[in-house]
C-alpha positions in Angstrom: -44.5 -37.2 52.5 -46.7 -35.1 54.8 -49.6 -35.4 52.4 -49.3 -39.2 52.5 -49.2 -39.1 56.3 -52.2 -36.8 56.6 -54.4 -38.1 53.9 -53.0 -41.4 52.7 -53.2 -43.4 55.9 -49.4 -43.6 56.3 -49.3 -43.5 60.1 -45.8 -45.0 60.1 -44.5 -41.6 58.9 -45.5 -40.1 62.3 -42.4 -41.4 64.1 -39.7 -40.1 61.7 -41.6 -36.7 61.3 -42.1 -36.4 65.0 -38.5 -37.4 65.8 -37.2 -34.9 63.2 -39.4 -32.1 64.7 -38.2 -32.9 68.2 -34.6 -32.8 67.2 -35.0 -29.5 65.4 -36.6 -28.0 68.5 -34.0 -29.3 70.9 -31.0 -28.3 68.7 -32.2 -25.1 67.1 -33.9 -23.3 70.0 -32.8 -22.1 73.4 -36.3 -22.7 74.7 -37.2 -26.0 76.4 -40.9 -26.9 76.5 -42.2 -28.6 79.7 -45.2 -30.3 78.0 -46.7 -30.9 74.6 -50.2 -30.5 73.4 -51.6 -31.4 70.0 -54.2 -29.6 68.0 -57.3 -31.9 68.3 -59.6 -33.2 65.7 -63.3 -33.5 66.2 -64.2 -37.2 66.8 -66.1 -37.5 63.5 -63.1 -36.3 61.5 -60.8 -38.5 63.4 -63.1 -41.5 62.8 -63.1 -40.7 59.0 -59.3 -40.5 58.9 -58.7 -43.2 61.4 -56.3 -41.2 63.5 -55.3 -37.6 64.5 -52.2 -36.8 62.5 -51.3 -33.9 64.8 -51.7 -36.1 67.8 -49.3 -38.7 66.4 -46.8 -36.1 65.4 -47.0 -34.6 68.9 -46.6 -38.0 70.5 -43.2 -38.7 68.8 -42.1 -35.0 69.1 -42.8 -35.2 72.9 -41.1 -38.6 73.1 -37.9 -37.2 71.5 -38.0 -34.1 73.8 -38.7 -36.4 76.8 -41.7 -34.3 77.9 -45.3 -35.4 78.5 -48.0 -35.1 75.9 -51.1 -33.9 77.6 -54.7 -33.9 76.1 -55.4 -30.3 77.2 -57.5 -29.4 74.2 -60.7 -30.8 72.8 -62.8 -29.9 69.7 -66.4 -30.7 70.8 -68.1 -29.5 67.6 -67.1 -30.2 64.0 -65.9 -27.5 61.6 -65.5 -27.4 57.9 -62.1 -28.4 56.5 -59.7 -25.4 56.4 -58.2 -26.2 53.0 -59.6 -24.0 50.3 -60.8 -21.3 52.7 -59.5 -17.7 52.8 -57.7 -16.4 55.8 -60.8 -14.6 57.0 -63.0 -17.7 56.6 -60.4 -19.9 58.3 -60.4 -17.5 61.3 -64.2 -17.6 61.4 -64.3 -21.4 60.9 -62.2 -22.1 64.0 -63.3 -19.3 66.3 -64.4 -20.9 69.6 -63.7 -24.4 68.2 -61.4 -25.5 71.0 -62.0 -26.0 74.7 -59.5 -26.5 77.5 -59.6 -29.8 79.4 -57.6 -30.2 82.6 -56.2 -28.2 85.5 -54.7 -24.8 84.8 -50.9 -24.8 84.5 -49.9 -21.1 84.9 -46.3 -20.4 83.7 -45.7 -23.8 82.2 -44.1 -23.8 78.7 -46.3 -25.7 76.3 -45.4 -26.8 72.8 -48.5 -26.8 70.6 -48.0 -29.2 67.7 -49.9 -29.4 64.4 -49.0 -30.9 61.1 -49.3 -28.0 58.6 -49.4 -24.2 59.2 -51.0 -22.3 56.3 -52.6 -19.1 57.6 -52.1 -19.8 61.3 -55.8 -19.5 62.1 -56.0 -23.0 63.7 -52.7 -22.6 65.7 -53.7 -19.1 66.8 -57.1 -20.2 68.1 -55.7 -23.2 69.9 -52.8 -21.2 71.4 -55.2 -18.6 72.7 -57.2 -21.2 74.6 -54.0 -22.5 76.2 -52.8 -19.0 76.9 -56.0 -18.1 78.7 -55.2 -20.9 81.2 -51.8 -19.3 81.9 -49.6 -21.4 79.7 -46.7 -20.0 77.7 -47.3 -21.3 74.2 -44.9 -22.0 71.4 -46.0 -23.7 68.2 -44.3 -26.3 66.1 -45.4 -27.8 62.8 -43.9 -30.3 60.3 -44.5 -28.0 57.4 -45.9 -24.6 56.5 -47.2 -22.8 53.5 -47.7 -19.1 53.6 -51.2 -18.3 52.3 -52.5 -15.0 53.4 -55.5 -14.6 51.0 
């Protein structure tokens, strides 16, 4: 289902996936986020795909949690696709890829949303940018695969 959502143009899957993720966070954790942020795509990749799957997922997750979705991250330069890269190459690929947009929010609890977590390189880089602005960052994804090579 997630593959169809991400690569098959099935935007309609964003709502059930985001709602499910929001319910899991609300019911399974004692931590309550104050705002949500999605992992951004570069504008060229978003134009190719037609949408940012992480952004749509974050939108419905935030809606379920009744918190604002804020566009605090941007990806001004394109990077290679992460799929097929080793952990080391993924870390190198996204190093410095994200920039913070907006006012600092020290001490606010931010939910960083992405679609798939493989090695964690993307989430770690995006979380570091948010953390540098004083946010307390927790990540949420719709699916994960553990690939450490």
